C-alpha positions as CSV (number, residue, x, y, z in Angstrom):
1,A,212.6,-24.9,-91.7
2,L,208.7,-25.7,-92.9
3,R,206.5,-26.5,-90.7
4,P,205.0,-30.7,-89.7
5,E,201.9,-29.5,-91.6
6,L,202.4,-27.0,-94.1
7,R,204.8,-30.2,-95.1
8,R,202.2,-32.5,-95.0
9,S,199.9,-30.6,-97.3
10,R,202.7,-30.3,-99.8
11,S,203.3,-33.2,-100.5
12,P,202.5,-35.6,-104.2
13,S,199.6,-38.0,-102.3
14,T,197.6,-34.1,-101.3
15,R,198.6,-32.3,-104.5
16,A,197.8,-35.6,-107.1
17,P,193.8,-35.9,-106.4
18,R,194.3,-31.2,-106.7
19,R,195.5,-31.2,-110.0
20,A,193.0,-34.0,-111.1
21,A,190.2,-31.8,-110.4
22,V,191.7,-29.2,-111.7
23,R,191.9,-31.0,-115.4
24,S,189.2,-32.0,-115.2
25,S,187.6,-29.2,-114.7
26,K,189.3,-27.4,-117.9
27,T,188.1,-30.5,-119.8
28,H,184.4,-30.2,-118.8
29,Q,184.9,-26.4,-120.3
30,T,186.5,-27.0,-123.3
31,R,183.9,-29.4,-124.2
32,S,181.8,-26.9,-123.2
33,R,183.1,-24.5,-125.4
34,A,183.2,-26.8,-128.4
35,A,179.1,-27.1,-128.3
36,Q,179.0,-23.4,-128.5
37,P,178.7,-21.7,-131.6
38,L,182.1,-19.3,-132.5
39,G,180.4,-16.1,-133.5
40,P,182.8,-14.0,-135.7
41,P,186.1,-13.5,-135.7
42,A,186.3,-10.2,-134.2
43,A,183.9,-12.1,-131.2
44,R,186.2,-15.4,-131.0
45,W,189.6,-12.8,-131.2
46,T,188.1,-11.0,-128.0
47,R,188.1,-14.4,-126.4
48,R,191.5,-15.5,-127.1
49,V,192.2,-12.7,-126.0
50,G,190.2,-12.0,-123.2
51,R,191.4,-16.3,-121.9
52,R,194.8,-14.7,-122.6
53,G,194.7,-12.7,-119.8
54,C,195.3,-8.9,-121.6
55,P,193.5,-6.2,-119.7
56,A,190.6,-4.1,-121.2
57,R,193.3,-0.8,-121.3
58,H,196.0,-2.8,-123.7
59,I,193.5,-3.5,-125.6
60,M,192.3,0.5,-125.9
61,Q,195.6,1.1,-125.9
62,M,196.6,-1.0,-129.2
63,V,193.6,0.5,-131.2
64,L,194.6,4.3,-129.9
65,L,198.2,3.3,-131.6
66,A,196.5,2.0,-134.3
67,R,194.7,5.7,-134.9
68,T,196.9,7.5,-134.5
69,A,199.0,5.4,-136.8
70,H,196.2,5.8,-139.4
71,A,196.5,9.6,-138.9
72,L,200.6,10.5,-139.4
73,T,200.5,8.2,-142.3
74,A,197.7,10.4,-144.1
75,Q,199.3,13.3,-143.2
76,V,202.8,12.1,-144.3
77,A,201.3,10.8,-147.5
78,P,201.6,13.1,-150.5
79,K,197.8,14.0,-151.9
80,A,196.3,13.5,-155.4
81,S,196.7,16.1,-157.3
82,V,193.7,18.1,-157.5
83,P,192.9,18.5,-161.5
84,P,192.9,22.4,-163.0
85,I,189.1,23.1,-164.9
86,S,189.5,24.3,-168.2
87,E,188.7,27.9,-168.3
88,H,185.6,26.7,-171.0
89,R,184.5,24.5,-167.5
90,F,185.0,27.6,-165.1
91,L,182.9,30.1,-167.7
92,E,179.8,27.3,-167.8
93,L,180.2,27.5,-164.0
94,C,180.2,31.5,-163.5
95,R,177.1,31.9,-165.9
96,A,175.5,29.6,-163.7
97,A,176.0,30.4,-161.1
98,A,175.1,34.5,-161.7
99,R,171.9,33.1,-163.2
100,C,170.9,31.2,-159.9
101,G,172.6,33.1,-157.2
102,R,174.9,30.7,-155.6
103,P,178.7,30.7,-155.7
104,V,181.5,29.0,-157.5
105,E,183.1,26.3,-155.5
106,M,186.7,26.1,-156.5
107,Q,187.6,23.6,-153.6
108,G,191.5,23.8,-154.0
109,R,191.5,24.1,-157.8
110,R,193.3,25.9,-160.5
111,V,192.1,27.6,-163.3
112,A,194.1,29.5,-166.7
113,L,192.2,32.0,-168.1
114,T,193.1,33.8,-171.7
115,K,189.9,36.0,-171.7
116,A,188.4,38.6,-168.5
117,I,185.5,37.1,-166.5
118,R,183.4,40.0,-167.0
119,V,180.2,40.9,-164.6
120,Q,178.3,43.1,-166.3
121,R,174.9,44.9,-165.8
122,Q,172.8,43.2,-162.8
123,D,174.6,40.8,-162.2
124,E,175.9,39.0,-159.3
125,L,178.9,36.8,-159.2
126,T,180.4,35.1,-156.6
127,I,183.2,33.1,-156.4
128,H,184.5,30.9,-153.0
129,G,188.1,29.9,-152.6
130,P,190.4,28.0,-152.0
131,G,191.4,28.1,-155.4
132,R,194.0,29.8,-157.5
133,I,192.8,32.0,-161.4
134,D,195.2,32.7,-163.7
135,G,195.0,35.4,-166.7
136,S,197.1,36.6,-169.3
137,G,194.0,39.0,-170.9
138,H,193.7,42.2,-169.9
139,S,192.4,41.5,-166.3
140,V,191.9,38.6,-164.4
141,F,188.6,40.4,-163.6
142,Q,185.8,42.8,-165.0
143,I,183.2,44.6,-163.7
144,E,181.0,47.0,-164.9
145,G,177.3,47.6,-164.9
146,N,175.3,48.6,-161.1
147,G,174.4,45.5,-159.5
148,Q,175.9,43.9,-156.5
149,G,179.0,43.4,-158.6
150,L,182.0,40.4,-157.8
151,L,182.8,38.8,-154.7
152,L,185.7,36.9,-153.7
153,R,186.8,34.9,-150.9
154,D,189.8,33.0,-150.6
155,L,191.6,33.0,-153.8
156,D,194.9,33.4,-155.1
157,L,194.3,36.0,-157.9
158,R,197.6,36.1,-160.6
159,H,197.6,38.1,-163.6
160,R,200.5,37.1,-166.2
161,R,201.6,39.1,-168.8
162,A,201.0,38.5,-172.5
163,P,203.4,39.2,-175.6
164,D,200.8,41.2,-177.2
165,R,199.7,43.6,-174.5
166,A,203.3,45.8,-174.5
167,E,202.0,49.4,-175.0
168,K,201.3,50.5,-171.6
169,R,197.7,51.3,-171.8
170,S,197.1,47.5,-172.5
171,L,198.9,46.4,-169.4
172,G,195.3,46.5,-167.3
173,A,195.2,45.1,-163.9
174,C,194.4,41.9,-162.3
175,V,190.9,43.1,-161.3
176,F,189.2,46.2,-163.0
177,A,186.1,48.5,-162.0
178,R,184.6,50.6,-164.3
179,G,180.6,52.4,-164.5
180,R,179.4,51.5,-161.2
181,G,181.2,48.6,-160.9
182,A,181.5,46.8,-157.3
183,V,183.9,44.5,-156.0
184,K,184.5,43.0,-152.5
185,L,187.7,40.5,-151.9
186,Q,187.9,38.7,-148.7
187,R,191.3,36.8,-148.2
188,C,192.3,37.0,-151.7
189,R,196.4,37.5,-152.8
190,V,196.6,39.7,-155.6
191,T,199.3,40.7,-158.2
192,S,199.5,41.5,-161.6
193,E,203.3,41.2,-163.7
194,E,203.0,44.7,-165.4
195,G,200.0,45.9,-164.8
196,F,197.9,47.3,-161.5
197,G,196.7,44.9,-158.8
198,V,193.8,46.8,-158.2
199,W,192.0,48.9,-161.0
200,L,189.1,51.3,-160.3
201,V,187.6,53.8,-162.5
202,Q,184.5,56.0,-162.6
203,R,181.7,55.5,-160.3
204,A,183.5,52.1,-159.7
205,R,183.8,50.5,-155.4
206,A,185.7,48.1,-154.5
207,V,185.7,46.7,-150.3
208,L,189.4,44.4,-149.3
209,H,188.9,42.6,-146.3
210,A,192.3,40.9,-145.1
211,C,193.9,40.7,-148.7
212,E,197.5,41.5,-150.2
213,I,198.2,43.3,-152.9
214,I,201.9,41.4,-153.5
215,D,204.1,43.3,-156.0
216,P,202.5,44.4,-159.5
217,G,204.1,45.2,-162.4
218,R,202.8,48.8,-162.1
219,T,201.0,51.3,-159.1
220,A,199.5,48.5,-156.9
221,V,196.1,50.1,-156.5
222,A,195.0,52.9,-158.6
223,V,191.6,54.9,-158.1
224,F,190.8,57.8,-160.3
225,N,187.8,59.9,-161.2
226,V,185.1,59.4,-158.4
227,A,185.7,55.8,-157.7
228,K,185.7,54.8,-154.0
229,L,187.7,52.2,-152.1
230,D,187.6,50.7,-149.0
231,V,190.7,48.4,-146.8
232,S,190.6,46.8,-143.8
233,S,193.4,44.3,-142.1
234,S,195.2,44.0,-145.5
235,T,198.5,44.7,-146.9
236,I,199.9,46.1,-149.9
237,Q,202.9,45.4,-150.1
238,G,205.8,47.3,-153.0
239,G,204.2,48.5,-156.3
240,D,206.4,50.1,-159.2
241,Q,205.4,53.2,-158.6
242,H,202.8,53.8,-155.7
243,G,200.9,51.8,-153.6
244,V,198.2,53.8,-153.1
245,C,197.5,56.7,-156.0
246,M,194.2,58.3,-156.4
247,R,193.4,61.4,-158.6
248,G,190.2,63.6,-159.7
249,E,187.4,63.1,-156.3
250,A,188.2,59.6,-155.3
251,Y,187.9,58.4,-152.3
252,V,189.6,56.0,-150.1
253,S,189.9,54.7,-146.7
254,I,193.0,52.6,-145.4
255,R,192.8,51.0,-141.5
256,D,194.8,48.6,-139.7
257,S,197.0,48.1,-142.5
258,R,199.9,48.2,-144.0
259,V,201.1,49.9,-147.3
260,V,204.7,49.0,-147.8
261,G,207.8,48.7,-150.0
262,A,207.0,51.1,-153.0
263,A,209.4,52.2,-155.2
264,D,208.2,56.0,-155.1
265,R,205.3,55.9,-152.3
266,A,203.4,54.8,-150.1
267,C,200.5,56.8,-150.8
268,Y,199.6,59.6,-154.1
269,A,196.9,61.7,-154.4
270,Y,196.1,65.0,-155.8
271,M,193.4,66.9,-157.6
272,S,190.5,66.7,-155.1
273,A,191.2,63.0,-154.3
274,R,190.3,62.5,-150.4
275,L,192.4,59.8,-148.5
276,E,191.9,58.8,-144.9
277,L,194.4,56.6,-142.9
278,A,193.9,55.2,-139.4
279,R,196.0,52.9,-137.8
280,T,198.5,52.1,-140.8
281,E,202.0,51.9,-141.0
282,V,204.1,53.0,-145.0
283,S,206.8,53.0,-146.1
284,A,208.9,53.9,-149.5
285,K,211.6,53.2,-151.3
286,D,213.0,57.2,-153.0
287,A,215.0,59.2,-151.0
288,T,213.3,61.8,-153.1
289,C,210.0,61.4,-152.7
290,A,207.4,61.5,-149.3
291,A,205.9,58.3,-148.5
292,I,202.9,60.2,-148.2
293,Q,202.2,62.3,-150.7
294,C,198.8,64.8,-150.9
295,E,198.3,67.8,-152.9
296,A,195.6,70.0,-154.8
297,L,197.9,72.4,-157.1
298,R,194.9,74.0,-159.3
299,P,192.9,76.5,-158.7
300,H,189.7,74.5,-158.2
301,D,190.9,71.7,-156.5
302,A,190.2,70.8,-152.9
303,A,192.0,68.2,-151.3
304,R,191.7,65.9,-147.9
305,L,193.9,64.0,-146.0
306,V,193.4,62.8,-143.1
307,L,196.0,61.0,-140.4
308,D,194.8,58.8,-137.2
309,D,197.7,56.7,-135.5
310,V,199.7,56.3,-138.8
311,V,203.4,55.3,-138.5
312,V,206.1,55.9,-141.3
313,A,208.0,52.8,-141.4
314,S,212.0,53.0,-140.7
315,D,213.0,51.6,-143.7
316,T,211.2,54.4,-145.5
317,R,214.4,56.2,-147.4
318,G,212.3,59.6,-148.1
319,R,210.4,62.1,-146.3
320,G,207.5,61.6,-143.9
321,C,204.5,63.7,-145.6
322,S,204.1,66.0,-147.2
323,V,201.0,68.5,-148.3
324,A,200.2,70.7,-151.0
325,G,199.1,72.9,-152.4
326,N,194.4,73.5,-151.4
327,V,194.7,70.6,-148.9
328,A,192.4,70.0,-145.3
329,L,195.1,68.2,-143.4
330,T,193.3,66.7,-140.1
331,L,195.5,64.8,-137.9
332,L,193.8,62.7,-135.1
333,G,195.9,60.4,-132.3
334,S,199.4,60.3,-132.2
335,N,201.2,59.8,-135.7
336,E,204.9,58.8,-136.1
337,L,205.6,60.9,-139.5
338,R,209.7,60.5,-139.0
339,G,209.8,64.4,-139.2
340,P,207.4,67.3,-140.1
341,I,205.4,67.5,-143.0
342,D,206.4,70.1,-145.3
343,D,204.6,71.3,-148.3
344,E,206.7,70.1,-151.2
345,P,205.3,69.1,-154.2
346,A,206.2,65.9,-155.6
347,V,208.6,65.6,-158.3
348,V,206.4,65.0,-161.6
349,R,208.4,62.1,-163.4
350,E,207.3,61.3,-167.2
351,R,205.9,57.4,-165.8
352,D,203.4,59.7,-163.8
353,L,201.6,61.3,-166.8
């Protein structure tokens, strides 16, 4: 039960004056607001939210929810397809880039070529991805001359078959360099339906970093004459018939990489070739071949093989390593070669010729 003084304070006679005072105060506030300019809609919405008692933290939560919904919608919504570049326009861009020394920016676009992009003399061409370049000519890129050559970065390179290139000598390659041509590939994916992935002859030189050469129709990387190749942090997968093939006085250095899944041999070096493998995994599918084969059988041949922390994978069907003839062999680090190194020469097949 309430005390008498409290009951008296809550009597109708005492509540009426207080209500009247509150109503007069609200009426005064309403009239004063009506006299003020309304302002922009956002300001009126803010005042309404404030009058309704919505705390500031609720406003921030609503803003964050709206931004999150917008971001999710942008991710789920399908992106507009980027139109391809015509071959004529792409050739113009490459010529202009070579003249002014600036790169061609693909910006996610695609181009289909019927003829090779030729980098000659003192030309220097740089193409940046992401993007995709398809080619159905003898090669997608042909590099020659003695300049800085070609630099490709973040690109998907695909060499397509063509009915007018059915003969073996015309199958070509995705990237072909000759003379003193130079090429650098960074974070690129390279493949060829019927030819080589990368083909270097004469005094050409190439550098591959963080690249993938995937399932070409012939040997993945062919290095002939006195050409030079440097491969690091890359994957060379497949190859019909070898992963890497070297002859003449070619030089190849492969570090921190994988050369796996070749039909015959992962690495095949003969004549006076020099091959250096460091921290690299290799494998091959042919049970009659060694995964690593190096030989120098002619009287004037002198080859060199350096193995440093090389692992022959367990899925290799044949022998691990074979060295025959006048070969200087150097073993460093801890190599896992799946058995002893033998001196059995390679079995020469008709397609090796």
